[in-house]
N, C-alpha and C positions, 0 to 999 in steps of 0.2 A: 547618487553619490555614495561612496563607501563609508558606512558608519564606523569602520575601524580606523579611519584616518587619524583621529586624535592619538590613539594608542601607537600607531605606526610612526607618527611624527615624533612622539616622545621617545620612542625606542631609537629612532634614527639620530636624534640630537646627541646621543651618547656613543655613536658609532665611531670607530677608528678611521683615521685618514690614510691608512696604509693601503697598498694594492690588495686586490682580492677578488673573490667571486661571491655574488649574492644569489640566493635561491628563494624565489617567491612561491608561496603556497596558498591554496584556497582553503575553505572551511573544513574540507575532508582531509586536509594534510597532503593533498596531491601537489606535486611540483608543476607549476604552470609556466614559469619563466626562469631562465638562468642567464645571468649576465656577468661581465667582468668589468673592473674599474681600476684606474690608476689611483684614484682616491675614493674609497668606499663611501665615506660620509657624503661627499659632494654628489656622487652619482645617485645614491639611493634617495637622498633628500630631494633630487629633481623630480622623482615620481610622486611624492606626497606633499609638495608645497602648495600654498594657496594660489588660486587662479592659474593653474598649469596650462601650458600651451601644448597639449599632447596631440599626437596623431590619433585617428580613430582606433587604430590597433592598440596603441599604448594605453589610451583611456579605457578601453575594454578590459585590458589586463589589470590595470590598477583597481578597477571596480570590483574585481574578484579576489584581490589579495587580502587574506586574513592574517598572515604573518610571514616572516621571512627569516632565513638563516644566512650565515655568511662564513666564508673561509678566508683567512688572511694568508697572503703569499708574500714571498720576498721581493718579487718583481712583477711588472705588468706582463712580461713574457710568461712567467709561471702561471699567472692568472689566465692567460689565453689558453695555454695547454690544458689546464684544469677545466676551464669552461667547456672546451670542445669535448673532453672526455665525459663530463657530466651530462652534456646535451645528448650525446650518443647513448648514454646509459638510461636517462629518464625520458627522452623525447617529449619535452614540454610543449604544451599546446600553442603557446605564443612565441616560440622560437622558430627560426628558419629551419625547417626539416627537409632533408633531401630524400626524394622518392625517385629511385632509379626507374628508367622507362621499361626495363625488362630484367630478367635474371642474368646470371653470369654464364659465360661460355668458355670452353677450354680446348686446347689442342692436345690430342693424345698420341703418344708413341706406344703402340701395342706391345704386350709382353708375349712375344712368340719368336720362333727361330728367324723368321724374316718379317721384322716389324713393319706395320703400316702406320702412316701418319694421317689422322682424321680429326675433324672438328666434332666436339661433343657438348651436350648440354649439362653434363654432370661428370663426376669422377668415380662412378660406381664400378666400372670395368677395370680389370688389372692393367697396369702399364704406367708409364711416366706421363706427367701432364705439364703443359705450359699454360700460364694464365694465372688468375682468371681474366678474361676479356669481357668488357661490358657490351661489346658489339658482336653479334653473331656473324654479321657480314664481314667484318674485318678478320675474324678468326677463320671463316671459311675461305676468304680470298687468300690469306696467308698460306693455308694448307694447299689450296689448288696451285698456287704459284710455286711452292716448294716442290710438290710432286711433279709438276711440269718441268721445272728447271733441272732437277736432279733425276728425271726420268724414272720415278718410282712407280710401281704398279698400283692401280686403283681398282682392279677387277676383283671378282669374288673367289678367285682360285686360292687354294691353301698351299703354301710352300713349306717344306719340300715335297709334300704329298703329290701335288699335281704337276711336278716338273716332267717334261717330256710327253705329257698327255695332251694331245690335240695341238693344233696350229696356233701360233701367236695371234692375238686379237689386233684390231685396227690400230690401237694406240702404239703398238710396236712398229707398225709399218709407216706411221706418220711421225715417228721419232719422238713420241711422248712417253714412251716406256722403254726401259733397257732390255726387256724380254727375259725376265727371270724364268718364265715358263719353259724356255728352251733348254734349261739345265746347264747353261754355259757360264753363268755368273756365280762365282764362289760366294759363300756366306760372308767371308771376311770383306770382300769388295762391296757387297751389298750393305753390310753394317757401316762401313766407312761412308758410303753415299748417304745413308740415313743420318749419320751424325753430322755430316756437312750440311744436310738440309735443315736439321734442327738448329745448327749454328747460324744458318742463313735466316731462319725465322727469328732467332733471339737477337742477333746483332745487326742484321741488315746486310746489304750488298757489300759495303766498303770493307767491313771486318772479314766477311767470308772470302772475298777475293784476295785480301792480303794473306790470310792463312793458307788458302789453296795454292797461291803462287809460291809460297815457301815450300810446300809439299811437292809441287811440280818440279821446282829446281832441285830439291833433294833427290827426287826420283830420277831426274835426268842425269845427275852426277853419279848415281848408282847404276846407270845404264839400264834402268827399268823404263824403257821408252813407251811401253804399252800403258803403264800407269800415268806417265807424264802426259801422254796424248789424251787420256781420259780426263785428267784434271784440266788440261787445256780447254777441252770442249765444255767442261762444266763452268770454268771461269768465263768463257765466252757467253754461255747461256745466262749466267748471273749478270754479266755486264749488259746484255740485251734487256733483261728484266729491269735492271737499274736505270737504263736509259729511258725506258717507258715511264718508270716512277719519277725520274728526274724532270721529265716534261711536265708532270702533274704537280710535283712537290719541290721544285728546285729551290735551293737556298734555305731550307729548314732542317737544321741538323738536330736540334733537341729543343722542342718547345711544346707547350700546351697553349692552345688558342681557345679562349673562353668568351662567349657572348650570350646575352640573355634577350628574351623576347617576353613582353608583358601582354597579357590578354585578359582584361576584366577580372582582376583579383588573382589571376594565376601567373606565376613567374616560371619560365621555362629556360633552363640554362644548358647550353651545349658545350662540350669539351672535346676538341679535336686534339689528339695526342700524336705528335710527330717525333720520330726517332730515326736517326740515320737516313735523312732525306726521304722518308716515306711516312704515310699515315699508318701508325702502329695500332691505334685503337681510337674509339670514339664513344661518347656516352651523352645521353640527354637526361637531365634531372628536372622534376617538377617540384617547386618549392611550395610547401603546404601553408606558408604564411608569408607576410610581406612586411616591410618596414624600411627604415633608413639604412643606407649603405648595404644594399642587398648583395652586391658583388663581394664586398669585404667579408660579410658573414658567410657567404657561400664558400669562399676560398679557405677561410679558417677551418671550416668543418670538412671540406673536401680533402684538404692536404694533411689534416691531422692524422698522424700514424702511418702515412704512406712513405715508402722508401724510394719509389721510382719518381724522383723529382727532376724535372727538366732544367736546362740551363736558363731558359727564358719562359716567362708566362706572359702571353700576349692578351691584352684586354682593350676595350674601347675607352676606358677611363681608369685612372689610378684610384684605388679605394682610399677611404679616409685614413685607415690604419695601415697604410702600405709599409712603413718601417717595421711594424710589429709582424706583419705577414711575411716580409722578407726574412726577418730573424727566424721565424718558424721554419721557413723553407730551407734556409742555410743551415740551421741546426740539424734538421733531419737528413739533409743531403751531404753535409760536410764540405760544402763549397758555396761560392757566390752564386746567387740566383737573382735575376733581374726581372722586375715588372716593367712591361714595355707597352706603350700606346703607339702603334705605327701610324704614320702620316701618309705614306705612299709605298709603292712596291708590292712585293709578293706577300709580305706579312699582312698588309691591309686587305689584299684579295682573300687571304685565308680567314681573316677576321669576318669579312662579309659572308664567306661560306659558312662559318660557324653560326653567324646571325641567321642566315637562311635556314640552317638545320633547326635552330631553336624555333623559328617562326613556323616552319612546316610541321613540327611536332605539336606546337600550340594549336595550329589550324586543324590538325588531325583530331586532337582531343575535343575541339569545339565546332566541328563541322564547318570549317572555313578554309580558305586558301592561304598559303603562306604570304602571298602578296598583300592580301587584305589585312593580315595581322601586322605586317611591317608598315603598311601605309598608315594605319591608325596610330601605331606607336610613334612613327616619325612625325605625324601631324600633331599629336599631343605634346611631344617634346619641343617641337619648333615653336608652338604657341605658349609654352610654359605651363601646360595643364598638369595636374597632379597624376592623371592617369589617361589612357587613351579614350577619346570620346566615342562612346558606344552609340549614342542616340543623337544624331545631328539634324537640325532643321535649317533649311536655306530658303531665302525669300528674294523675289525679284518683282519690280514694278514694270508694267507694260501699258502703253496707251497710244492712241492716235490723237496727237495734240491734246485737247481737253476732253476728247470724247473717249468713251469706253475705257476709262482708267480702272485697271484691275491689278491684282497681285496674285502670285502663285506661291504656295508653300509646299516644299517637298521634304521628305524625310529619308535619311539613310540610317539604317540600323546595322551595326556590325559590318560596315563597309559596303552594304548593298541597299538598293532602293526598296523602301517599304511603301508601295504605291497605295495601299489601303489607308495610309495615314495622310496622304496628300490633301491639301485644302485649297479652295479658291476664295478670293475676297474681291468684292466690288468696292472701290474707293467711293465713299459717300460724302466726306466732309470737305474735299478739295474741289472748288469750282473751276480753278485754273490748273494747268499742268504744274505740278510741284512734287518732284520725286522724293525729296526729303520729308515733306509733310505727309505724303502718301505712305511712305515707309513707316513713319512714326504712328500714323493712324492704324495701319494694319497690324503692326506689332502690339499696339495697346489692346486692340480687340482680341488678339490671340492670347496675350499674356494674362488678361483678366480671367480667362478660363482656369489658369493655374491658380491665381490668387483666390478666386471664389470657389474653386473645386467643382465647376459646372461644365458639362459637356461629355463627349465620349472618352474612351480610355486613352486616346491619343492627344486630345485637346487638354486633358488634365495632367498629362505627363510632362515633367520638367526635362527639357533637353540638356545634354551634356555640353552642347556647343551650338551657337546660332551663327550662321554665316549669311551676310547680306551681299547681294550682287551689286557692288559699288565700292567706292573708296572711303577715305577717312571721314568725308562729309556725311555719308550715310551712317557710319558708326557713331559719330558725334551727335547725330539727330536722335538716335535711339538709346544711347547709353544713359542719358539722364532719366529716361523712362524706367529702365531697370532699377535704378537707385530709388526712384519715387515709389515703386511697387515693392521694394525690399527684396528683389530677386537677385541672387548671385549666380548669374549664368554667363560664361565666357562669350564675348561678342566680338566678331571680326568681320571685315569686308573681303570680298574677292575682286581683285583689280584686274582689268583686262588691258591689253595693249591696243594700239591703233588698228590692229587687224582683228579685233574682237576675240583675242585668245587670252587665256589665263596667264597672268604675269607675276602676281605676288599676292600676299595676304596683307590687308590694311588694318592698322590699329587706329586708335583715336588720334595718334600723333605722328605716325609714319607708316613704314611698310616692312614686312618680313619677307625676305626672299626665300622661296622654297623650291626654285627650279633645280637646285642641286640635290634635292631629295626625290628621287625618281618615283617611288611608290606614292608618297604623300602628294606630290605634284599631280600625278595621274588621277588620284582620287578627287582632289579639289577641282581639277578640270572637268571631271565627269559630273560632279555635283553642280558646278556652274553651268555647264551645257544643259543639264537636265532641268534645272529650275528656270532657265531662260526659255527652253522649249515649252515647258508646261505653262508659263505665264503668257507667252505669246499666243499659244494655241487657244487659251481662254479668252484673250483679248479679241482675237479674230472671230471666235465663235459669238462673243457678245456683240461685237460690232455688226456682224452679219445679221443677227437677230434684230438689232435695232434698226438696221437699214430695211429689212423685210417688213418690220412693224410699221415703218413710215409709209411703205407702199400700200399697206392695207388701209391706211387712213385716207387714201385718195377716193375711197368709196364714201359717198354721202351717207352720213349717219354712223360712220365708224370713227370714233375719236381715239385719243391716246389710251384711255383706260380700257375701252372695248378691244382695241388692238392688243393691249397687254394681256387681257383675259384669254384671247385666242392663242397667243404665243405661250402663255403659261400652261395651257391645257395640252396643246398639240406639239409645242416645242420645235418641230421641224416643218419645212414646206411639204415634205413627203406625207407627213401625218395629216396636214391640212387638206391635201388633195384627196385623201380617203374619206373625209367627212362629207356628209350629205348636207344640202341646204338647211334642212330642219335642225340638224345637229349644230350647224354654224349659228343659226338663229338663237338656239337655246343657250349656247356658250356665250355669245356676245351680247345677248339681250336685245336683239333687234327684230323688226318685223320681217315678214316673208319676202317683200320686195327687196329690202336691203340685203337680206341673206342671199337672194337669187343673184343680185348684182355682184356680191362678194364672190359667190361660187363661180360666176362667169369670169371675173377678173383672174381668179386662181388658175382656171383651166385654159385661159386664152393668152397667158403670159408667154 
């Protein structure tokens, strides 16, 4: 508990109710958190009140607050702008901080007689620059497409020095280059083509075509048919490129598509920027902290100070402070900006694409696959968990009537089987077949290892999620046990259909349908199939041993206990066959005649 709380409460009791920004500081005076408020007194009081219901992140921040400053503003919007500015300036530990996945990239138009268009990592060389772009791939693709469409040279020849020296390269012959090296292209015509290419990169195909069509008509009216034909060919090339883009990005004029993926404390946000029916740029950010309304906090910081604001921002849900964010976007762009959650169509497809981008980046950073990241996030959200379940235990009961009643426990960590943590249980307390009673018995024995802290590293570890192979009856049989032991572990069942295929997730009172969540459904199916396989294999193994032990008891002098000794030591029939009569006699504790009869039985079966 923070010993400064009495002082902080006293200070806050005199705080103004106006909008503003509050600045939390630690004992060294370092800024650790910056927030905005419509009512400063109410907001700051919520941090220091008695018996607070804080998230772990907020509780950790409050425990380090030594004092705070505040700045009063005229409106909540002004508080938002000031908050964003101060966060970028101070980079407080407990705020959402954006970490770009890579450096910036640029498109360079070189400063020479016959300029070249290239993609660059910096702006050190002389020339004009477009950008910055956060994606090197987008910058390079834009350059490649512009050079190809406008047939600009990409070779290493220097013009006009190398004009007329040597034959044109392959690019000229396959019509990817206008052939400046032949010496038949004037500098004026070349510069015009470069400017059209730059215009194409900046404004996309629609604007470029419109401008070139005007120039083509003007050239035709002036009887400059050679120039008109050249422009006609360029317009055709731009339209062909646009058709290719249109197949990929149809229906997206001006939009940012934003989606996040969460992976065990890390939040990864992908932004796909579409302008003029094409992917203009993309970026992935890793958030260094987490908290409530992650999307809203990200958007506030991401768009603060930006001038390239799209007409639409596409997300998977509307942030809590959507009106304030829209006001920020409209103020900076000078026009109406819409926050949109698509339900179907092309925008929904692009939202899924952005989500996959975020998941793949999260997977790359954590040595996992994008599908595993999405599966765990989908599963966590569908079950109402606060975070994706990293460590999952699953249980299944298997038996043949009342014989060989066993259970299997499997573990999935980070979406993959952790086989060294698997456990097998023999049901001991149930004399008759009773799946509910057996499940409760097995879970009690397993959970006591957590309560008492005894066992190996896997038995003493508390899972993030427990799944039972069964419906609500199994869940209701085990749920009271968790309460009795004081354990707060999410518990659900895995329900199968009449063809023994995964159908839904069971709660204590109903079912949660997950067949619409492809990745989560696939993961649960994999878990259910694996735990069933594991428990059935153990049951068959145990039943086989029990049957074989019964056969050993047909030898006079070999009873249940002596047969058990033999099976315990040798475990398999193959091992028993390797034992000598004397070794059998020593293990079972029988005389030489009985051992000889036993040996004969084994070898004559």
